[in-house]
N, C-alpha and C positions, 0 to 999 in steps of 0.2 A: 172628451175624446174627439169631437168634431174639430175643436180648435187645434188639438194636437195634430190631427191629420193636415190641417191647414199649415202648421209649422213645417212639417216635412215637405209638403208640396211647395211651399214658399221657398224653403232652403234649396230644394232641387232646382227651382227655376233660376235661382241666383248663384248657383255653384261657381260659375266662372268668376263673378265679382269677388266671392269669398276667397277663391284661390289666388286671385290677383292681389288681394290685400295681404294674404300670408306671404306671397312672394316678395312684396314690397317690404314687409316687416323683417323678413330674413335677409334682405339686401342682396339676393341672388338674381341672376338673369332669367332663371326659369324655375319651375317647381310649383308646389313643393314636391320633392322626390319621394317616390314610393318607399314606404317604411320609415320615413323621417318622423320626428315628433309632430311637425305641422300636418303632415299627411294623415297620420293616425288620428290626430285630434279632429281634423276636419271630417273624416269618414264617420267616426263615432258620433259626432255632433249632428251631421246631416241625416244619417240613416236612422239614428236612435234605435239601433238593434242591440239587444243585450249581448249577443255574441260579439259584435264589434266592440262594445264597451269592455267586455272581458278580455278580448285580444289586446285592446289598447292598454288596459291596466297591467296585463301580464308583460307586455312589451316594455312599458315604463318601469316595471319592477326589475326586469332583466337589464334594462339600460342602466338602472341605479347600481346593479351588481358590477357591470363592466366599468362604469364610471369610477367606482371605489377601487376596483382592482387596478385600473390604469392610473390612479392617483389624481383623477380629475376633481373639480370643485363643484359641489352640489348647488351652491347659490348661483353659479353662472347658468346652469341648466334651468333653474327655477325662474331666473330673470328672463331668459329666452322664451320660456313657456308663457310668462306673463305678457311678453311683447306680442306673442301670437294672439292671446286672448283679447288684449287691448285693440289689436287691429281688427279682429272679428266683431267686437262690440261697436267699434266706430263704424264699420261697414253696415252692421245691422241697424244702427240708428238711422242711417240714410235710407236703407231699404224700407224700414217699417216706421218711417216718420209720421205716417198718417194712421198707424194702428198701434197706439201706445200699449194697449193691453197685451197684444200679441208680442210686442217688443219686450215687455217685462218678463213674460213667460219664457221667451226664447233666451234672454240674457240669463235668467235664473238657471235654465238647463245648461247653458255654457259654463257658468260659474261652478255648478255642481260637478260638471265634467272636469273642470280645472282642479277643483279641490281633491277629487278622487285620484286624478293623475299625479298631482304633487305628492299625495300620500303614498301611492304605489312607488313613485320614484325614490322617495325618502326611505320607504320600507326596504327596498332593494339595496340602497346605499348603506343603510344602517346595519343590515344583516351582515354585510361584509366587514364593516368596521368593528362590529361586536365580535365577529369571529377572529379578527386580527388581534383584538385586545385579549381574547381568551387564549389564543395561540401564544401571544407574547408573555402572558402571565404564566402559562404552562412552561414555556421555554425558560423563563426566569427561575421558576421553581426547580426545573430539571437541572439548570446550570448551577444553582446554589447547592443542590444535592450532590452534583458531580464534583464540585469543588470541595465539599466536605469529604467525599470519598477519597479524592486525591490527597487532601490534608491528612486523612487517617493513614493512607498508604505511606506517605512521606514520613509521617511521625514514627510509624513502625520501622521504616527503613533506617531511621536515625537513632533508634533505640538500642539498648544493650542486648536485645534478643539475638539468638543465633540465626544464621542465614535461612535454614530450613523452616524454622518457625515463622520468620518474616515472610517467606514466600507463600506459606500456607495461608496466612492472614491476607496477603495481597490477592491470591487467587479467589478467596472467599469474597473479598470486597468487590472485585471485578464482576463476579457472577451475580452478586446482588444488585449492583448498579445497572448492569446491562440486561438484567432479568433473563439470563441464559442458564442452561442446565449444567454446563460443564466448562470449567476453565482449567487449562493445564499449562505448566511452565517447564520447559526443557532447558538444560544447560549443555553447552557444546564442549566436548573434550577434544582439544586441538591435536593431542598426541595420537589418539585412537580414531579420530574423525568420526565420532558417533555423538548422538544426542541422548542424554539420560534424563528421565523424568525426575524432577525435583519437588514438584508440588502440584496438588490438584484440590479443588473444592468438593469434589464428589466421588463417584466410584473410581476405583483403581482399575487400570487395564490388566490384561493377562500378564503376569510377571510382577505385578505390584509396582513398587517404587524403583524396581530394577529394570523397568521397561525401557528399551533403547530403540533408537531408529538410526539407521545409517544415513549419511549425506545422500540426498536425492531420493530417499525412500519415504513413501507416504507424504502427506501434506506438510508435516514438520520438516522432513528432510528436504522437500522441494523449496520451502521458504528459506532454510538455512543455506542451501546451495545457491539459490538465485539472489538472496539478500534483499527480497522485496516482499510486499504484502500479498496475501492470497484471500480473495473473497469468492465464495461459492454458494449459490442459492440452495442447492441440494447436493451435498457432497456424496451421498450414497449413489447418485447417478453417474459419478465419475469413477471409472475403474482404477485410475492411478492413485486415488486418494481414499477410496472406500476401505482398503485393507487396514489402514490405521484405525479407522472408526470401528471396524469389526472387532478390534481387540478389546472393546468395552462391552459390558453386558447389555447396555441399552443402545437403542438406535438413535443416532443423531443425524441431522440433515443440514441445517444452516451452519456455515463455517466462516470465521474470520481468523486468520493466522498471520502474525507479524513477527519479523526478526527483532531480536534484542541486540543492538549494536552499540558499542562504545565509540564515540567519535572523539578521539584524542589526536595525537600526532599522526596516528595511522588508525584506520577503522579496524575494529576487532570484534568478531562475532562472539557474543556472550551466550546466546541461546535463542529459543523461539517461544512465543506466548500465543496460545490459541483459545478461542471461545467457540462453543457449539450449542445449538438449540435443537430440541427434539423435533421441531417443525421447520420446514424450509423457510429461510429468512434472508432478506437483503438488509445488510447493516448500513446505517446512515453515515454521512461524513463526520458528524459530531461523535458518533460512537467509535469510529476508527481513530479520530484524533485523541479521544480519551485513552484508548489502549496504547497508542503511540507514546503519550506522556508517561503512562505507567511503565512502559518498556524502557524509556529513558531513565526513570527513577531507579529501576532495577539495575540497569547498566552502570550507573554512577555508583550505586551502593556496592555492587560487586567489585568494581575497580577500586573504590576506596578501601574495601576490605583487603584486596590484594596488596595495595600500597602500604596499608597498615602492617600486614604481616611481613612485608619486605623490610619496612622501616624498623619494625620490632626486632627482626633478625639481625639487621645491621647494628642496632643499638646493643643487642646482646653480645654481638661480636666485638663491638667497640669496648664494652665493659670488660669482656674477657681479655682483650688486648691490653687495656689499661691495668687490669689486675696482674697480668703477666709481666708487663713492663715494671710495675711496682715491685713485683717479686724479684726480678732481676736487679733493679736498682737497689732494693733493700739488701740483697746478697752482696752486691758490689760495695755498698756502704758499710756492711757489717762484717765482712770477712776478707781476708787477704789470701785465701786459698785459690790460686789462679786456676788450677785444674777444675775445681768445682764450678767456678763462675763460667769458664769457657765451655764446659760441657753443658751447662744449663742454657747458655746462649745458643749453641749449635742446635740443641733440641727444640727450644722455643722458636727459633728462626724458621725451622722446618714446619712446625705446627701452624704458626700464624701466617706464613706466606703461601701455604698450600703446596709446598715442594715435598720431595721425598728424602733428599740427602743434603748434607751441608758439611762444610770444612772450613777451619780457620788456619790460615797460613801466617807464619811469622817470618819477617825479614831477618836474615842472619846479620851479625855485627859487621861483616865485611860488605853488606848491602849488595851482594851478587846472587844469592840463592835464597829460596824460600823452603821452609820445612813445616810440617803439620804440627800444630799445637793441640787441636781438638777436632773431632769429627763426629758425625751422626749418620748411620746407614752405610758407611763405607767399609771395605775390607781392611781390618786392622793390619794384616800382613802386607797389604798393598801400600798403605800410607805410612807404615812404621819407619821405613828407611827411605822415604820419598824425599827427593830434592828437585826443585824446579828452578831453572835459571830465570833471572829477571829478563822480561821481554819475550819469554816463551810461554805457550799455553795461555789461556784466558787469565789465570791468576797472575802470571808473570807480566803480562801486558798491562793489567790493571795497576799493579805496583809501579810499573815503569811510567805510565801516563798520569797516575794519580787521579784517574776518573773512573766512575762505574762503567761497566760494559755488560751487554747482554747479547747472546747469540743462540741460534737454533741449529741443531744438528751439525755443530762445528767439530765434533769428535771424529767424524769420518774423514775429514780433510786435513786436520791438524796432526801432523806426525809426532809433535812433542806433547800431545795431551796424554796425561797419565791414565785416563779412563779407558783408553783404547786397549790397554794391556789386560783389562778384565772384561771378557766378552759378555758375561752375565749382566754387568752394570751398563755397559755401552749399548746393549740391546734395549734397555728400558729407559735410559736417560736421553732426552732430546733437547732441552733448553737449559741454559746456565746464566746466572747473574752473579757477577763479582763486584764487590764494593770495597774500596781501599779502607784500611784502618789508619785514620789520621789523628794526630795530636799536634796542634799548633803547626799545621802544614808539614809535619814530619810523618813520613809513611812508615808504619810499623809492620804492615802485612796486608792481608785482605781476607774478607769473609765471602765464601762462595756457596750458593745454594743451587741444587740441581733438581730439575723437574721432568716428569714424564710427558708433560704437555708440549705439543708442537706450536707453542706461541710464547711470546714474550710476557713477562710478568707485568701487571698493571702498575700505574704510577703509585697507587696506594700500597701495593705489596712492596714495591721498591723502597718506599719511605720506611716501611717497617724494617726491611733488611738493613737499610742505611742506619736506622736507629740502633739496631743490634750491633752493627759494625762500630758505631760510636761507643756503645757499651763495651764491646770487646776491646776497643782501643783504650778505653778508660781502665778496663780490668788489667790489660797488659801493662799499661803505664803505671797503674796502681801497684802492681807487683814489683815493677822496677823501682818505683819510689820507695816501696817498703824496704827493698834491699839497701837503698841508699841511706834510709833513716837509721839502719843498723850501724852505719859508719859515722853518722853525725846527728845527734839529737836536736841540734839547733835547726836543721833543715826540715825536721819532721812536721812542724806546724804549717810551714809555708806550702809544702807539697800536698798535705792532706786538705788544706783549704782550697787549693786549686782543684782537687778532686771533687769536693762538694760543689764548687762553683760550676764545674762541668756537668755534674749530675743535675744541678739546678737548671742549667741551660738546656739539657736534654729534656727535662720535664717541661720546660717552657716551650720546647718544640712540640711536645705531645699536646700541651694545652692549646698551642696554635692550631694543630691539626684538628682537634675536637672543636675549637671555636669556628674554624672554617666549615666543618660539617654542620655545626649548629646554624650558621648563617644561611647555608644552602637548603636546609630542611624547611618544608612548608608546613609541617605539623607543629603546633604550639606545644603539645605534650613532649614531643621529641626534643624540641629546642630547650624546654625546661630541664629535662633530664640531662642533656648534654651540658647545660650551664652548671648543673650540680657536679658533673664529672670534671669540668674545667676548674671549678672551685677546689675540688679535691686535689687535682694535680698542682694547682698554684699554691695551695696550702703546703703540700709536700715540698714544692720548690722553695717556698719561703723558709721552711725549716732547714733545708740544705743551705740556703743563703745565711741563715743564722749560724749554722755550724761553720760556714766559710769565714765568718767575721769574729766568732768567739773561739773558745777552746774547742778544737776539732774533735775531741773525744768525748765531750759531755756538754750539757746545756741545762740551764735553770728551767723549771716548770713554768714560771710566770713569763719568761722570755719567749718560750715556745707558744704559750697562750696568746701573748700580745701579737705575735706574727700571724697566727691563725685568725684571730678576731679582726685584725686589719684587712686580711684578704676577704673574709666572709662578709664583713660589713660593706665592702665595696661591691662584691659580686651578687650578694643574695638579698640585700635589703631593698625593697621596692621604693621608688621615689616618694610615694605617698605616705610612707611610714616613717615615724621618728622613733628609733630604738636607741636607747642609751646602753653602752657597753662599759663594764668595769672589770678590770683584772686586778685582783688583790695580790699584794706582794707574797711571793713564796720562794724561799731560797733553796728549796730542795733541788739537788743536782742529779740528773740521770744520765746514763751513758748514751752514746750516739745511736746505738741500735734501737734503744727504746724511744729515742727522740722522734724518729720518723713515724713509728707506730702510734705514739701518743699524739703526735700532730694530727694524724688522720682521724683518731678517735675524737679529739677536741673539735676538729672540723665538722664531723658528723653530728656531735651533740649541739654545737652552735647552730648548724644548719637546721636541725630538727626543732630547736627552740624558735628560730625565725619562722620556719615554714609551718609548723604545727602548733607549737606552744602559743605563739602570738598571732595565730590566724584570726582574722576578723577584728583585730585591734590596730588602731592607727598610731598608738603610743605604747611603748613597752620598755622593759628593762631586762638586761641579761648580765648576770654576774658570773665570773669565772674565779675559782679559788682552789688552792691545793693545800694539803697538810700531810704530815707524817704521823702514823700512830701504830705502835707495836710492830715496827718493821714493814709496814705497808704504806704505800703512797695512795692518797685519796685525792682525786681530781673531780670537782663538781662544776656543772654548768646549770645555773638556775635562771628561770624566767618567771615573770609575774603574769603569764597568760592563764587561760582557763585550764589548760593541761588535760591529761587523760583521766578518765573516770576509774582507773584501775592502776595497780602497781605491777611492775615487771621486774624480774630478776633473772639474769642469765649467768649460769656458771659454765664450767668447761663441758659438761655433758647435757646441758639443758636444751630443750627443743621447743619451738613455738611455731605453729602453722600460720600465725597472723603477722609475723614480723616482716617489715618491708626491707628494701635494699639497704637503707641507712642503718636500721637496727641490726640487720644481718652482718654488715661490715663491722659495726662496733663489737658485736659478739665474737666474730672471728679474730678481729685484731686484739681484743682483750684476751682471747685465748692464746695468741702469740706471746703476750706478756705474762701468761700464766695467771691472769687476773679474772675479775668478775665485773659485770655491769648491772646497774639497777636503775629503775625509774619510779619516782614516788612523789607525793605531795607533802609539803611541810607548811605549817602555819606561822612559824616564827623563824626567819632566816637570820642566823647569827654568824659572825666571823670567828676566827680562831681565838681571839681574846674574849669571846663571850658577849660582845656588844651587837645590838641590832644594826643591820647594814642596809635596811630598806630606806631609811631616811624619813619615814612617815609612820612609824609605829609598826605593830604586828601586821603582817600581810601573808597571803597564801601564795606559795611559789611551787612551781614544778622543778624538781631536782633530778637531773641526770648525773649519775655518779659512776666512775670507774675506779677500781682499786687493783693494785698489783704489787708484788713484792719489790722492795727497794734493794737494788744491787749497788752497793757503795763502791766508789772508786777511791782514789787517794784522799779526797777531801770534799767538804761541802762549802760552796761559795756563798757568801752573804750578799 
């Protein structure tokens, strides 16, 4: 103890020299500064007071905290501390050069102080780094969990679930991920300018799922109106927003509410998504970003659903247009009753174009006046004795120029317009489209459609009317040709071949329109369905091409099949597949009316064989054959694919809830032929002469077969 007192006394006597050594070691002009490592170290060493030692160690531990938080290097501080210790040891050796025992004890105390200081510094530094590692690990786990939640929400959004079920699962996933008590999703009705609750994970508000908020009302209405996020620590303390919270049976305080916006060509508000906690809460930036991502997923999902419905409606309309055009073409190809054909055209032109009335004018032989051949929605007394001079009224001007014309509210200013004489019609009609009836640049008349809308028809509607005008021209020309054939049988074949050629060209135009729509569509499903529609039209066109080059009133079954197989193999067989087609000879001759229907049936059966029968196979075989038995014509399309696990048979009155578009078309078309359709599996495929046709022994084939009564004409060609 006496020697210890000697150490403090000795150090106090030489304090100036010790400070100078530390100042030199630090490389500064003065010091050491109060509170610095050197200053703390010297005070604790000289005074040897436990309180000073405790203060020194606490300061060094706090210094380690700051060093880690600022990103400093621990080894640099330790090296500096060692430099101070070395300077003090060197100075003590000079001071106590004649007292070796005291020097040893003094240096031991200094090294002890150094060791505890380094430990305190390291302890403070390590505590921060350990906490950073824990925070980083926790953040990684939270991020992984959040990504899994987003993956779950995105997977549900892309599933086949309906929208309400998808939103309910999304709300539940958000509530679980953010550990909140309530998540609600509102959708915005642009027409009524209200928000309607669509999904929630917890209790329903008053009014249940019919709960609505007006724009600007409550926090949901505020977010919808402003189009920006809303964060409130305690929403119950805000009078403007508390009313919406009070609609729930429980009290909620912490609020985060974000708009659901689709950012396309123009921003469109989809709705609002809100989360609430029972305790006051401040949501983090990461939590806000998570809900923003979910809002984006919902917006894209809703927009995709809207586009799908829109595309689906367009597809149904296209199929309806195609079926109507096919009906008109079939009537034109199968009858010479001009009144029936033109009445059908005027009716369908109105239905497909969205107009209300239509009229077909024919140019008189003197080419000076027009008279009405057929009309829809007009007064029969008004148009019965109606004549319009060429160059007068929209119809007369269209015939004069040979070009389509459209006008809005022209009836009030055109004194020659026949509609002015009927106040009832003129008060309802506002726009008119007139299309000339042309055959080889010869004007036969015009087709006019009248609409109540005060705008011009679209380009697509104009194309449809133009198509019906072409059909009308063909029908009128067809009737004229028929009259001429009565005077000369030799001209009959030439004129009817021209008819089929024009029908083929019109169908090619239809195929071109559908092909254009397919290329513009962004949906692969829509493009595939339109491709099938194009194939059907081209198959019908190929059939008309066959009739245009063969006997115009009839055709062989195998010739029709070869045309269809040629078109289907080009349009429907994927490049990666190798399918062999075989059409067996069949000399059965059927009339032209049955040719077009049979062509469509064969097209559908070949298409089903490629798409379904040979699905999943890179190599396959399709065989088409026909035969006559007991006054019935049997046409089969067989493939060596896996085929269905069931047999189907459709008669005239059969019904099936599982039939697709292809089977539905086959059923209806077979009904037009007063026939039947069946689908079955056969283990041994043999030709008409009883020999196996597979080429490699017995095999299992899927056989699609249609049968219909044979209507014989004058002869059967071989």
